[in-house]
C-alpha positions as CSV (number, residue, x, y, z in Angstrom):
1,M,-58.9,2.6,13.8
2,E,-58.7,-1.1,13.9
3,L,-55.1,-2.5,14.1
4,R,-54.1,-6.1,13.7
5,A,-50.3,-5.8,13.5
6,I,-47.5,-3.5,14.8
7,A,-44.2,-3.2,12.9
8,L,-41.2,-1.9,14.9
9,D,-37.8,-0.8,13.6
10,L,-35.0,-1.7,16.0
11,D,-32.1,0.8,16.1
12,G,-33.3,4.2,17.2
13,T,-36.8,2.9,17.8
14,L,-37.3,-0.2,20.0
15,L,-33.7,-0.1,21.1
16,N,-32.3,2.7,23.2
17,S,-28.9,4.2,22.7
18,A,-27.3,1.3,24.7
19,K,-28.8,-1.1,22.1
20,E,-31.3,-2.5,24.7
21,V,-35.0,-3.0,24.9
22,S,-36.1,-1.1,28.0
23,A,-38.3,-2.7,30.6
24,L,-41.2,-0.4,29.6
25,N,-40.9,-1.1,25.9
26,R,-40.6,-4.9,26.5
27,A,-43.8,-4.9,28.7
28,A,-45.7,-2.8,26.2
29,V,-44.8,-5.1,23.3
30,L,-45.8,-8.1,25.3
31,R,-49.2,-6.5,26.0
32,V,-49.6,-6.0,22.2
33,L,-49.0,-9.8,21.7
34,E,-51.4,-10.7,24.6
35,K,-54.1,-8.6,22.9
36,G,-53.8,-10.9,19.8
37,L,-52.0,-8.4,17.5
38,R,-49.0,-9.5,15.4
39,V,-45.7,-8.0,16.1
40,I,-43.2,-7.6,13.3
41,I,-39.6,-6.5,13.8
42,A,-38.6,-4.7,10.6
43,T,-34.9,-3.9,10.6
44,A,-31.8,-3.4,8.4
45,R,-29.9,-5.8,10.8
46,P,-29.2,-9.5,10.0
47,P,-31.0,-12.3,11.8
48,R,-28.0,-13.0,14.1
49,S,-28.1,-9.4,15.5
50,V,-31.8,-9.6,16.0
51,A,-31.4,-12.8,18.0
52,E,-28.8,-11.1,20.2
53,L,-30.6,-7.9,20.8
54,L,-34.2,-9.0,21.4
55,P,-35.4,-10.4,24.7
56,S,-36.2,-14.1,24.2
57,E,-39.9,-13.7,24.9
58,L,-40.2,-11.2,22.1
59,L,-37.9,-13.2,19.7
60,E,-40.0,-16.3,20.2
61,R,-43.3,-14.6,19.4
62,A,-42.5,-11.8,16.9
63,S,-41.9,-12.3,13.2
64,I,-38.9,-10.7,11.6
65,V,-38.1,-8.7,8.5
66,C,-34.3,-8.4,8.2
67,Y,-31.9,-6.7,5.8
68,N,-34.6,-4.1,5.0
69,G,-36.9,-6.8,3.6
70,A,-34.4,-9.3,2.0
71,I,-35.2,-11.9,4.7
72,V,-38.7,-12.6,6.0
73,R,-39.2,-15.1,8.9
74,D,-41.8,-16.4,11.2
75,R,-40.5,-19.6,12.7
76,A,-43.8,-20.6,14.4
77,A,-45.7,-20.2,11.0
78,G,-43.0,-21.9,9.0
79,I,-42.1,-18.8,7.0
80,D,-38.5,-18.4,5.9
81,E,-38.0,-16.4,2.7
82,H,-34.9,-15.0,1.2
83,Y,-34.7,-12.4,-1.6
84,P,-31.0,-11.7,-2.6
85,M,-29.5,-9.5,-5.2
86,T,-28.5,-11.2,-8.4
87,S,-25.0,-12.4,-8.7
88,E,-24.4,-10.2,-11.7
89,V,-25.4,-7.0,-9.9
90,T,-23.4,-8.1,-6.8
91,A,-20.3,-8.5,-8.9
92,E,-20.8,-5.2,-10.7
93,V,-21.1,-3.3,-7.3
94,I,-18.1,-5.1,-5.8
95,R,-15.8,-4.5,-8.8
96,Y,-16.8,-0.8,-9.0
97,C,-16.0,-0.4,-5.3
98,G,-12.7,-2.2,-5.7
99,E,-11.6,0.0,-8.6
100,Y,-13.0,3.4,-7.5
101,L,-13.4,3.2,-3.7
102,P,-10.4,1.3,-2.5
103,T,-10.4,2.9,0.9
104,A,-14.0,2.2,1.7
105,H,-15.0,-0.6,4.1
106,L,-17.1,-3.1,2.1
107,S,-19.3,-5.7,3.6
108,V,-21.3,-8.4,1.9
109,E,-24.1,-10.2,3.8
110,V,-25.2,-13.6,2.4
111,N,-28.2,-15.1,4.2
112,D,-26.8,-14.3,7.6
113,K,-23.1,-14.9,6.7
114,W,-20.9,-11.8,6.9
115,Y,-17.9,-11.2,4.6
116,A,-15.8,-8.0,4.3
117,N,-12.7,-6.7,2.6
118,R,-11.2,-5.9,6.0
119,D,-12.2,-6.1,9.7
120,L,-14.2,-3.4,11.4
121,A,-15.5,-3.3,14.9
122,D,-17.9,-0.4,14.8
123,G,-20.8,-0.9,17.2
124,A,-22.8,1.8,15.5
125,F,-23.4,-0.5,12.5
126,Y,-22.5,-4.0,13.6
127,H,-23.0,-6.2,16.7
128,P,-19.7,-6.2,18.6
129,R,-19.8,-10.0,19.1
130,F,-19.6,-10.7,15.4
131,R,-16.6,-10.4,13.1
132,P,-16.7,-10.9,9.3
133,E,-14.9,-13.5,7.3
134,L,-12.3,-11.5,5.4
135,A,-12.3,-12.0,1.7
136,T,-10.8,-10.5,-1.5
137,Y,-12.8,-8.4,-3.9
138,E,-12.9,-11.4,-6.3
139,A,-14.3,-13.7,-3.6
140,L,-16.9,-11.1,-2.5
141,A,-17.9,-10.6,-6.2
142,S,-18.6,-14.3,-6.5
143,R,-21.6,-14.3,-4.2
144,A,-25.3,-13.3,-4.6
145,A,-25.5,-10.8,-1.8
146,T,-28.4,-10.4,0.5
147,K,-27.1,-7.0,1.3
148,I,-24.0,-4.9,0.5
149,L,-22.9,-2.3,3.0
150,L,-20.4,0.6,2.6
151,T,-18.8,2.9,5.2
152,E,-15.8,5.2,4.9
153,Y,-16.7,6.1,1.3
154,L,-16.4,9.5,-0.3
155,D,-19.6,10.4,-2.1
156,A,-23.0,8.6,-1.6
157,E,-24.6,10.5,-4.5
158,V,-22.1,9.2,-7.1
159,L,-22.9,5.7,-5.9
160,R,-26.6,6.4,-5.9
161,E,-26.6,7.6,-9.4
162,R,-24.6,4.6,-10.5
163,F,-26.5,1.8,-8.7
164,A,-29.9,3.1,-7.6
165,P,-31.5,1.7,-10.8
166,L,-30.1,-1.8,-10.0
167,T,-30.6,-1.9,-6.3
168,Q,-32.7,-0.8,-3.3
169,F,-30.3,2.0,-2.4
170,V,-30.6,3.4,1.2
171,V,-28.3,5.9,3.0
172,T,-28.8,5.9,6.8
173,D,-27.1,6.8,10.1
174,G,-26.6,10.4,9.2
175,G,-25.1,9.6,5.8
176,A,-22.5,7.3,7.2
177,L,-23.8,4.0,6.0
178,I,-24.9,2.9,2.5
179,Q,-27.0,-0.2,2.2
180,M,-27.9,-1.9,-1.1
181,M,-30.3,-4.8,-1.5
182,S,-32.4,-6.3,-4.3
183,P,-34.6,-3.6,-5.9
184,A,-37.5,-6.0,-5.2
185,V,-37.2,-5.6,-1.4
186,S,-38.0,-3.0,1.2
187,K,-39.3,-3.0,4.7
188,T,-42.8,-2.6,3.1
189,S,-42.4,-5.7,0.9
190,G,-41.3,-7.8,3.9
191,I,-44.2,-6.6,6.1
192,L,-46.7,-7.1,3.3
193,R,-45.4,-10.6,2.6
194,L,-45.9,-11.5,6.2
195,C,-49.3,-9.8,6.3
196,G,-50.3,-11.8,3.2
197,H,-49.6,-15.0,5.1
198,Y,-51.7,-13.7,8.0
199,G,-54.6,-12.3,6.0
200,I,-53.9,-8.8,7.3
201,Q,-54.3,-5.6,5.1
202,G,-51.5,-3.0,5.2
203,S,-54.1,-0.5,6.4
204,K,-54.4,-2.5,9.6
205,V,-50.7,-2.1,10.5
206,A,-49.2,0.6,12.7
207,V,-45.5,1.2,12.1
208,F,-42.7,2.8,14.3
209,G,-39.4,4.1,12.9
210,D,-36.7,6.8,13.0
211,D,-34.6,6.8,9.8
212,H,-34.7,7.1,6.0
213,N,-35.1,3.3,5.5
214,D,-38.5,3.6,7.3
215,F,-40.0,6.0,4.7
216,D,-41.6,3.2,2.6
217,M,-43.3,1.5,5.5
218,F,-44.7,4.8,6.8
219,R,-46.3,5.4,3.4
220,M,-47.8,1.9,3.3
221,A,-49.2,1.7,6.9
222,G,-52.6,2.5,8.2
223,Y,-50.9,4.5,11.1
224,S,-47.3,5.7,11.5
225,V,-45.4,6.8,14.6
226,A,-42.1,8.7,14.3
227,M,-39.7,8.6,17.3
228,G,-38.7,11.9,18.9
229,N,-35.2,11.3,17.7
230,A,-36.3,10.6,14.1
231,V,-35.1,12.4,11.1
232,Q,-37.3,15.4,10.4
233,E,-38.5,14.1,7.0
234,L,-40.0,11.1,8.7
235,K,-41.7,13.2,11.4
236,D,-43.2,15.3,8.6
237,I,-45.1,12.3,7.1
238,A,-46.0,10.5,10.4
239,N,-49.4,10.4,12.0
240,E,-47.8,11.2,15.3
241,T,-44.4,11.7,16.9
242,T,-43.7,10.0,20.2
243,A,-40.9,10.4,22.8
244,S,-37.4,9.4,21.8
245,N,-36.0,5.9,21.9
246,D,-34.2,6.8,25.1
247,D,-37.5,7.9,26.7
248,D,-39.6,4.8,26.1
249,G,-41.3,6.4,23.1
250,V,-42.5,3.0,21.8
251,A,-44.2,2.1,25.1
252,I,-45.9,5.5,25.4
253,A,-47.4,5.3,21.9
254,L,-48.3,1.6,22.1
255,E,-50.2,2.0,25.4
256,R,-52.3,4.8,23.8
257,L,-53.0,2.7,20.7
258,L,-54.0,-0.3,22.8
259,V,-56.5,1.9,24.7
260,L,-58.0,2.9,21.3
261,Q,-58.5,-0.7,20.3
262,Q,-60.7,-1.5,23.3
């Protein structure tokens, strides 16, 4: 198996439960880079969170897929692409939530700017250093969203039925977080856009993940590694399951894959 790129999810994968990259994981990813393979961070998080969470030596050398594929960046290669939802769909989602889900926490991300209907300091979903700019439903509906997030809602399936045809609709974090993006984006689309710039086929990519928004890239990749803490459905389709994110599972699998490349 020839690999030319490694794509890594962040939360629950490269990051441990303390939201840190362990020393072993950091060293293993650096060895991947030293071997000449591309490293792609593929995450639901916005660019500002990635910049805070990744060690500088990884941030400077890795390329980034943020917002589940809605932003694709490689500063060194001059790649900076943005794929937002349409303003019409954004407005439709916001107005529906304002009318039918008035108690839900609603966030709108617009190219790394964060707006919300009220403040929320929940470290499970957001970096604690950042706070949203508070806005009315009308103001939120006026923007073409990079991503819409909902927590504290009542029924994800009602929203899925209503908006899945218009959006990339993903439920993560044990059902606690709804994420909606343009239907044209996914982690796979972001990874393949970068690989197109690099001249790398998807079959030459190994991917690591743990949650439902990693399904599409597992089906695309030449090799897939589920974390020990991954949802069972992801383990079922993975080529292998490694240790958990708190037990350096990324480093363990990467070291073995690097040996196979020699």
